[in-house]
C-alpha positions as semicolon CSV with decimal commas, in nm:
position;residue;x (nm);y (nm);z (nm)
1;M;16,481;14,838;8,475
2;A;16,559;14,619;8,121
3;Y;16,224;14,554;7,925
4;S;16,225;14,322;7,644
5;T;16,279;14,483;7,216
6;L;16,179;14,187;7,111
7;P;15,799;14,134;7,016
8;I;15,716;13,868;7,265
9;A;15,450;13,896;7,555
10;G;15,449;13,792;7,902
11;V;15,815;13,915;7,946
12;D;15,973;14,050;8,243
13;L;16,313;14,079;8,317
14;N;16,334;14,249;8,649
15;S;16,137;13,940;8,888
16;N;16,125;13,595;8,948
17;T;15,861;13,416;8,742
18;P;15,603;13,297;8,952
19;I;15,470;12,929;8,941
20;S;15,094;12,865;8,717
21;F;15,097;12,515;8,783
22;E;15,237;12,253;8,989
23;Y;15,208;11,870;8,843
24;V;15,206;11,565;9,002
25;N;15,335;11,277;8,845
26;G;15,304;10,924;9,083
27;A;15,597;11,116;9,394
28;T;15,729;11,359;9,199
29;T;15,589;11,767;9,167
30;I;15,649;11,912;8,841
31;D;15,642;12,331;8,876
32;I;15,515;12,522;8,493
33;P;15,612;12,840;8,555
34;S;15,385;13,118;8,436
35;F;15,611;13,171;8,152
36;G;15,771;12,952;7,861
37;P;16,002;12,745;7,778
38;L;16,315;12,738;7,927
39;G;16,562;12,821;7,736
40;T;16,328;13,117;7,544
41;Q;16,585;13,399;7,500
42;T;16,540;13,811;7,437
43;F;16,740;14,135;7,409
44;G;16,710;14,343;7,676
45;S;16,656;14,758;7,631
46;D;17,026;14,766;7,817
47;G;17,198;14,536;7,577
48;K;17,252;14,288;7,731
49;R;17,054;13,933;7,636
50;Y;16,842;13,727;7,836
51;V;16,814;13,403;7,864
52;F;16,526;13,204;8,056
53;A;16,601;12,956;8,307
54;K;16,502;12,756;8,641
55;A;16,801;12,831;9,015
56;G;16,952;12,510;9,061
57;A;17,100;12,634;9,347
58;A;17,027;12,933;9,602
59;I;17,152;13,296;9,345
60;G;17,191;13,594;9,494
61;A;17,037;13,921;9,286
62;S;17,290;14,051;9,060
63;T;17,608;13,929;9,253
64;A;17,595;13,655;9,156
65;T;17,799;13,502;8,874
66;C;17,572;13,211;8,709
67;S;17,645;12,943;8,459
68;I;17,349;12,791;8,316
69;N;17,293;12,420;8,121
70;A;17,278;12,448;7,814
71;S;17,047;12,117;7,779
72;T;16,886;12,170;8,107
73;F;16,876;12,472;8,077
74;I;16,924;12,512;8,508
75;A;17,106;12,779;8,643
76;S;17,430;12,693;8,931
77;A;17,589;12,981;9,101
78;S;17,911;12,843;9,002
79;G;18,082;13,083;8,761
80;G;17,970;13,214;8,458
81;T;17,920;13,535;8,244
82;Y;17,508;13,482;8,357
83;L;17,331;13,746;8,629
84;S;17,045;13,709;8,842
85;A;16,793;13,996;8,850
86;E;16,590;13,912;9,157
87;S;16,762;13,686;9,436
88;M;16,627;13,321;9,390
89;A;16,579;12,986;9,608
90;S;16,669;12,614;9,404
91;G;16,373;12,620;9,207
92;D;16,274;12,960;9,106
93;F;16,221;13,059;8,713
94;G;16,320;13,405;8,578
95;W;16,512;13,564;8,349
96;F;16,886;13,557;8,346
97;A;17,134;13,825;8,150
98;A;17,489;13,854;7,966
99;T;17,672;14,070;7,780
100;S;17,546;13,990;7,427
101;V;17,841;14,156;7,299
């Protein structure tokens, strides 16, 4: 189980991040995670770089190679270099790992 090696609070690299608040704007509901912002990066004790992102579709744990959109930080299971720590449903927030070297 990896942990952050940088002095950053609230990082749990091994699980999804819960929703702390839902903002409703008319007919649109926006989920706000208990950690943020999207795109935050840290290095783990396992030598990997982690990016905080939102799952754009269902993603399996550590088996799906994911890509992350660099402007929206939405992850998809459509091939890429990132791995999810846990299984994620569409809309879940969490950390995605990539080899840092």
